[in-house]
Structures are given as C-alpha cells and as structure tokens.
C-alpha positions in Angstrom: 40.8 -66.0 25.4 37.1 -66.1 25.5 35.3 -63.6 27.9 32.2 -64.9 29.8 29.1 -63.1 29.7 29.6 -61.3 33.1 33.1 -59.9 32.1 31.9 -58.9 28.4 29.2 -56.8 30.0 31.4 -55.0 32.3 33.8 -54.4 29.4 30.7 -52.8 27.4 29.4 -50.9 30.4 32.9 -49.4 30.9 33.2 -48.6 27.3 29.7 -46.7 27.3 30.7 -44.7 30.5 33.7 -43.5 28.9 31.9 -42.4 25.9 29.6 -40.3 27.9 32.5 -37.9 29.3 33.3 -36.0 25.9 29.5 -35.7 25.2 28.4 -34.2 28.4 27.4 -30.7 28.8 27.3 -27.8 26.3 30.5 -26.0 25.3 28.6 -22.7 24.4 26.0 -22.6 27.2 25.2 -19.2 29.2 23.8 -19.0 32.7 20.6 -16.8 33.2 22.5 -14.2 34.8 24.7 -13.9 31.7 21.8 -13.3 29.3 19.7 -10.2 28.3 16.5 -11.2 26.6 15.7 -9.1 23.7 11.7 -8.6 23.3 11.6 -6.4 20.1 13.9 -5.5 17.1 13.8 -2.5 15.1 15.5 -2.0 11.8 16.1 1.6 10.4 18.4 3.6 8.1 21.4 4.7 10.0 22.5 8.5 10.3 26.2 7.5 9.5 25.8 3.9 8.3 23.5 2.1 5.9 21.8 0.4 9.1 20.6 1.3 12.4 19.4 -1.7 14.9 17.2 -1.2 18.0 16.9 -3.8 20.7 14.4 -3.8 23.3 15.8 -5.6 26.3 14.0 -6.7 29.5 15.3 -5.5 33.1 14.7 -8.4 35.1 15.4 -6.4 38.5 12.7 -4.1 37.6 10.0 -6.8 36.7 8.0 -6.6 39.7 4.3 -5.2 40.4 4.5 -1.7 39.5 2.2 1.1 38.6 1.2 1.5 34.9 3.8 2.8 32.6 6.3 2.6 35.7 8.4 0.3 37.8 8.1 -0.7 41.7 11.8 0.1 42.1 11.7 3.5 40.2 13.3 2.1 37.0 11.9 1.3 33.6 11.1 -2.3 32.9 13.1 -2.1 29.4 16.2 -0.8 28.2 16.8 0.1 24.6 20.2 -0.4 23.0 21.2 0.7 19.2 24.0 -0.1 17.1 25.0 1.1 13.5 26.7 -0.5 10.7 27.7 -1.1 7.2 25.6 -4.3 7.4 23.1 -5.7 9.9 25.7 -8.2 11.4 28.0 -5.2 12.0 25.2 -3.1 13.5 24.2 -6.1 16.0 27.9 -6.4 17.0 28.2 -2.5 17.8 24.9 -2.7 19.7 26.2 -5.8 21.8 29.2 -4.0 22.5 27.2 -1.6 25.0 25.5 -4.7 26.8 27.0 -6.3 29.6 25.3 -9.7 28.7 25.0 -12.1 25.9 21.8 -11.2 23.8 19.1 -13.8 23.7 16.5 -13.9 21.0 14.2 -16.5 22.0 11.8 -14.2 23.6 11.5 -11.8 20.7 7.9 -10.8 20.3 7.8 -8.2 17.5 10.0 -6.8 14.5 9.5 -3.3 13.6 10.9 -1.8 10.3 11.2 1.9 9.8 9.3 3.4 7.0 12.5 4.8 5.3 14.4 1.6 5.4 11.1 -0.2 4.2 11.1 2.3 1.0 14.9 1.4 0.4 14.2 -2.4 0.6 13.8 -5.3 3.2 15.2 -8.2 1.7 18.5 -8.1 3.4 16.8 -8.1 6.8 15.4 -11.5 6.1 18.5 -12.9 4.4 20.3 -12.4 7.7 17.5 -13.6 9.9 17.0 -16.8 7.6 20.7 -17.7 8.2 20.7 -17.3 12.2 19.9 -20.4 14.3 18.8 -18.0 17.0 15.5 -16.4 17.3 11.9 -17.5 16.4 10.5 -17.5 12.9 6.8 -16.9 14.1 7.3 -13.2 15.1 4.9 -10.6 13.6 6.5 -7.9 11.4 5.3 -4.4 11.3 6.2 -1.2 9.6 6.8 2.1 11.7 4.3 4.5 9.7 5.7 8.1 9.7 8.3 7.4 12.1 11.2 5.3 13.0 11.5 1.8 14.2 13.6 3.1 17.2 10.8 5.4 18.3 8.3 2.6 18.3 10.6 0.2 20.0 11.5 2.8 22.8 8.2 3.6 23.6 6.7 2.6 27.1 3.0 1.4 26.8 0.1 1.3 29.6 -1.2 -1.8 31.0 1.7 -3.9 30.1 5.0 -3.7 31.4 6.9 -4.9 28.4 5.9 -2.8 25.4 6.8 -5.8 22.9 4.1 -8.0 24.6 1.5 -5.2 24.4 2.4 -4.5 20.7 2.1 -8.2 19.8 -1.0 -8.5 21.6 -2.5 -5.7 19.7 -1.8 -7.4 16.3 -3.5 -10.7 17.6 -6.7 -8.9 18.8 -6.9 -6.8 15.6 -5.9 -9.7 13.3 -8.3 -10.2 10.5 -11.0 -7.6 11.6 -12.3 -4.6 9.8 -9.7 -2.8 12.2 -7.4 -3.4 9.3 -4.4 -5.5 10.7 -2.5 -8.5 9.1 -0.6 -10.8 11.3 2.5 -11.8 9.1 5.2 -13.5 10.5 8.7 -13.9 9.3 8.0 -17.3 7.5 5.3 -15.6 5.6 7.3 -12.7 4.6 10.1 -14.6 3.2 7.6 -17.1 1.4 5.9 -14.0 -0.4 9.2 -12.2 -1.4 10.7 -15.6 -2.8 7.4 -16.4 -4.6 6.5 -15.0 -8.1 3.0 -13.8 -8.9 2.4 -12.1 -5.1 3.6 -9.0 -3.6 3.9 -8.1 0.1 1.7 -6.3 2.5 2.3 -5.4 5.9 0.5 -3.7 8.7 1.8 -0.3 9.9 2.2 1.0 13.5 2.3 4.6 14.5 2.7 6.6 17.5 -0.4 8.8 18.8 -1.0 11.4 21.7 2.4 13.2 21.6 4.5 10.2 20.7 7.8 12.2 21.8 7.0 11.7 25.5 6.3 7.8 25.0 9.8 7.1 26.4 9.0 9.1 29.7 7.4 7.3 32.6 6.1 10.6 33.8 3.7 11.0 30.6 1.7 7.9 32.1 0.5 10.1 35.0 -2.0 11.5 32.3 -5.2 9.7 31.3 -4.2 10.1 27.7 -0.7 8.7 27.4 1.4 8.3 24.5 -0.1 5.0 22.6 1.0 2.6 19.9 -1.6 1.8 17.5 -2.0 -0.6 14.6 -2.7 1.8 11.5 -2.9 1.5 7.9 -1.4 -1.3 5.5 1.9 -0.9 3.5 1.8 -2.2 -0.1 5.2 -3.6 -1.5 6.7 -3.8 -4.8 9.2 -6.8 -4.7 10.9 -5.9 -1.3 10.1 -2.0 -1.2 7.2 -0.2 0.3 5.6 1.8 -2.3 2.2 3.1 -0.8 0.0 2.9 2.2 -4.0 2.0 2.1 -6.6 2.4 4.8 -10.3 2.1 5.1 -12.1 0.4 2.6 -9.1 -0.5 0.5 -7.6 -2.2 3.8 -10.7 -4.0 4.5 -11.1 -5.2 1.1 -7.5 -6.6 1.1 -8.3 -8.7 4.2 -11.3 -10.2 2.2 -9.2 -11.0 -0.8 -6.3 -12.5 1.1 -8.9 -14.8 2.9 -7.8 -13.3 6.2 -11.3 -11.9 7.6 -12.1 -13.5 10.7 -14.4 -11.1 12.7 -15.4 -7.6 13.2 -18.1 -5.1 12.2 -18.8 -2.9 9.4 -22.0 -0.5 9.0 -24.5 -0.5 6.0 -27.1 2.1 5.4 -30.9 1.3 6.1 -33.2 1.7 3.1 -30.8 4.3 1.5 -31.3 6.5 4.6 -28.3 8.0 6.5 -29.4 5.5 9.4 -27.0 2.7 9.9 -26.9 -1.0 10.7 -24.0 -2.5 12.3 -23.0 -6.1 10.8 -20.8 -8.4 12.7 -18.9 -10.9 10.8 -18.9 -14.3 12.3 -17.4 -16.3 9.4 -15.9 -15.4 5.9 -14.4 -17.6 3.2 -12.9 -16.0 -0.2 -12.1 -18.3 -3.1 -10.2 -16.7 -6.2 -10.5 -18.6 -9.5 -8.3 -17.3 -12.4 -8.9 -17.8 -16.3 -7.8 -16.4 -19.6 -10.6 -14.9 -21.5 -9.7 -13.6 -25.0 -6.1 -13.1 -23.9 -7.2 -11.0 -20.6 -6.5 -12.1 -17.0 -9.9 -12.6 -15.5 -10.6 -13.6 -11.7 -13.7 -14.7 -10.5 -13.9 -14.2 -6.6 -16.2 -15.9 -4.6 -17.1 -14.6 -1.0 -19.4 -16.4 1.5 -19.9 -14.7 5.0 -22.1 -15.0 7.9 -23.0 -12.2 10.1 -25.0 -11.0 12.9 -27.0 -7.6 13.4 -25.3 -5.9 16.6 -27.0 -2.5 16.3 -29.7 -0.6 14.2 -30.9 2.9 13.8 -34.0 1.8 11.9 -37.3 0.7 12.6 -37.1 -2.8 11.0 -38.8 -6.0 11.7 -35.8 -8.3 12.2 -38.2 -11.3 12.7 -39.1 -10.9 9.0 -36.9 -13.3 6.7 -37.3 -10.7 3.6 -35.8 -8.2 6.0 -32.7 -10.3 6.8 -32.3 -11.2 3.2 -32.4 -7.6 2.3 -29.9 -6.5 4.7 -27.6 -9.6 3.6 -27.7 -8.2 0.2 -26.7 -4.6 1.3 -23.9 -6.3 3.2 -22.8 -8.0 0.2 -22.9 -4.9 -2.0 -20.8 -3.1 0.9 -18.3 -5.9 0.9 -18.1 -5.6 -3.1 -17.2 -1.9 -2.7 -14.4 -2.7 0.0 -13.0 -5.3 -2.8 -13.1 -3.1 -5.7 -11.6 -0.5 -3.5 -8.7 -2.6 -2.6 -8.2 -3.8 -6.4 -8.1 -0.2 -7.4 -5.6 0.8 -5.0 -3.3 -2.1 -6.0 -3.5 -1.5 -9.6 -2.7 2.4 -9.0 1.1 1.1 -7.8 1.1 -2.1 -10.0 1.5 -4.3 -6.9 -0.3 -7.8 -6.9 -0.6 -8.1 -3.1 -3.7 -10.6 -3.6 -1.7 -13.3 -5.3 -3.6 -13.2 -8.8 -0.6 -14.0 -10.4 -0.2 -17.1 -8.3 -3.8 -18.0 -9.1 -3.1 -17.9 -13.0 -0.1 -20.1 -12.1 -2.0 -22.6 -10.5 -5.0 -22.5 -13.1 -2.4 -22.7 -16.3 1.3 -22.8 -15.6 1.8 -22.3 -19.4 -0.1 -19.1 -19.6 1.7 -17.8 -16.5 5.1 -18.6 -18.3 4.1 -16.1 -21.1 2.6 -13.4 -18.6 5.2 -13.5 -15.8 7.7 -11.0 -17.3 4.9 -8.5 -18.0 2.6 -9.4 -15.0 2.9 -5.5 -13.6 1.3 -4.1 -16.8 -1.2 -7.0 -17.1 -2.3 -6.8 -13.7 -3.6 -3.4 -14.1 -5.8 -4.6 -17.0 -7.3 -7.7 -15.3 -10.9 -8.0 -15.1 -12.7 -9.1 -11.7 -16.1 -10.7 -11.3 -17.6 -10.7 -7.8 -19.8 -13.4 -6.5 -20.8 -12.5 -2.9 -23.4 -13.9 -0.6 -23.9 -12.5 3.3 -26.0 -14.7 5.3 -27.6 -12.7 8.4 -28.2 -15.3 10.8 -29.1 -13.5 14.1 -30.4 -10.1 15.6 -29.6 -10.8 19.1 -32.0 -10.9 21.9 -34.0 -8.1 20.6 -36.1 -8.4 17.5 -37.5 -5.0 17.1 -35.8 -1.6 17.6 -37.0 0.9 20.2 -39.2 3.5 19.1 -38.5 6.4 21.0 -41.0 9.6 21.3 
C-alpha cells in the first residue's frame, strides 16, 4: 500500500513529536532556590585529616545596598563553610553536609591555597579539578602567605560586598606591574606542572591590619580595617612551594616571564639620591638558548617603552641626550631586577623562567641529554642581557620646578 504525500508527512511529524518526549528537560537540574553559589575556595591541611576545604558562599537575602563591610539587613553577605577529609572529594562532601542547598561552582572567582599545604604539594588539587565538569578553568590561583586559606576566604573586605570579587579584582589590577602580581589561572598551573623545563611561580596574598578581626563587621567602623593584599611570589619546585621572593627579584621575574604590562619604578638621577619615576607603557622579553662549550647560555632581549612621571632632578627633558641617558639608566635598573630574579631562583634550584623549555625549543637533542640533571645545570647557566628602554614622553611639563 502506497502512502500519499500528505499521509507520509503526517506520519513523519508524529514520529518526530514522539521522539521529543524522552529528550525534553534535564534530569539533574536545580532551581535557583536550590543552589548555593560558591565564590571562593580555600585548600588547607586539616587538623584531623590531610585536607581541609573552605567555601565562601553568597547570602542572596543580604545582597542589598549596605554600608561598607556590612549588610542592609544586619547580616553578612557571605557565609563560610568548611569540611575535612582523607581526600579532597571527601572534604567537599563533608562540607556540603552543612549546607541546605547544592553547591554551584560556576561563579567561583578565586582559589586560595594555604602555605602549609602548598609546601606539601598541590598536584592533587588540580587532579581533582581537572576531572570535574563543574566550575571554571579561568580562576586565578593564590597562595596564602603566613596564614591559612580559610583565614583569607573568611575575611570581609571594604568597598565590595563579596570578598572573592574584591580579591579577584586586585589580581587583575596589579597583574603585570612592579606591584609583583601574576594572574595565573587553573589552566596555566596545570600546563606548567605537566611540562618539563619550567617550574611554577604563584602570587601570594596576606592579611594586614589585624587580620584576626577580618571576619567581624564591626572592624569596618574603623578607617583602617583589616585588608587582603597581594604580597610576594612563591617559587615552586615541581608542585611544592620552596621559597618566597619580593621586591627586585619579583619584578625581574615578571620581566623574564614577559608578563610586564605597565607600572612604575625609580632610578637615580646623575648618581645622586634624587629619583626619577619611570612608567612602563610597553615591554617585550625574548629568551633564546644555546649551548656554549657544554654550558647552557641564554640571551635575553628586553625592549621597553616608558614615560617620565616624576622627577626630583633639575633636568632639561626637552634634550634628547637627557632622555637617552635616562633610558640607559632605566635599562641598567631592569638588568638589576632580572639578575636578582635569576639569583633567587638559582639558590633554590627552580627554573620558573622556562629556560629549560627554551633549550628544548632550540635543540631537542641537547635537552634530552640535560633534562635529568637540569636542576644542577640551571644553577651554572650563563645569561647575557640586551636591554633597551625608550623614554618617549615627559608629560605636560618639560622642566622641573626650581624651588627657592
């Protein structure tokens, strides 16, 4: 029996409609009032178990216009939950038992790892996160310096209701500046930990101004409340924190990683205590590797543009020779930053600059011979610097004031 076109189309439409029933909807969906949004996660060593996890969760009912550090309804805009376990999954489950809603990680802004756990090893953390289908992979990672991740995650902050957003914004603002911050996300960390020839470096965060009261809303009645500050950088050997660097070494590390974006540093003026402030507008670093008589040798090229933002010296900034002189002094200062960074890394035998990767790119055969002894060879590596700083502008004023 042959079906005419109209009957055939009706049968096809009926089959299609029947097929839509089993695929409609989601079998594991949650309504909004069944979710708790986790904005920050902290990882620490537990007091009774190997792992202690801290979750900063938003309180939607208190998310209204409120005074700094407080809430319009008198409650905190966040609640902190913790859980311990023999492994990370067990700790998550024990923390979720204390929450009346399903934890959702799609709004996580920051991940903080306690210093004690970081010194023990962080590989397991990222093994778990890489297996999970929930959460984001572009979340910044910080190390809690001299404190626990729980203390950092529990701290309230001025200006922003949600502390996680406050801390994430600080990372973005200070990233790639002489303020010594690196914005490494989960993907970056996993890539570095799984790649030979480079070690990990992460920014630190610390509590200042009596951090013990950072969880108390009353402390924000003061003009100097407890604060979270991006502080120092942690050098890792494989997945273990081994040392902290600051000041010149941290700035040099940012240059070597080609992460310098903007910011200022000071140089002396004509070998006197007076200072000139140079603002970086652009910087590019290139590392080339070679083997010279069996010794790893690295040629580092840095090209930077900068402006003069402040001067205490009676200089004629309209004179190209003066600008050229300041450019040379700036190049010398950047060289000191870089040498300080290399010295600090060699002391703990950790190649956070990726020099080993540079050898692998230049000569895979040489790297295969060196990789098993790279920790020791790294300390003997030679570095040649080629730095040029172009001072492009001195602002609206060309000559400094000469006060009586």
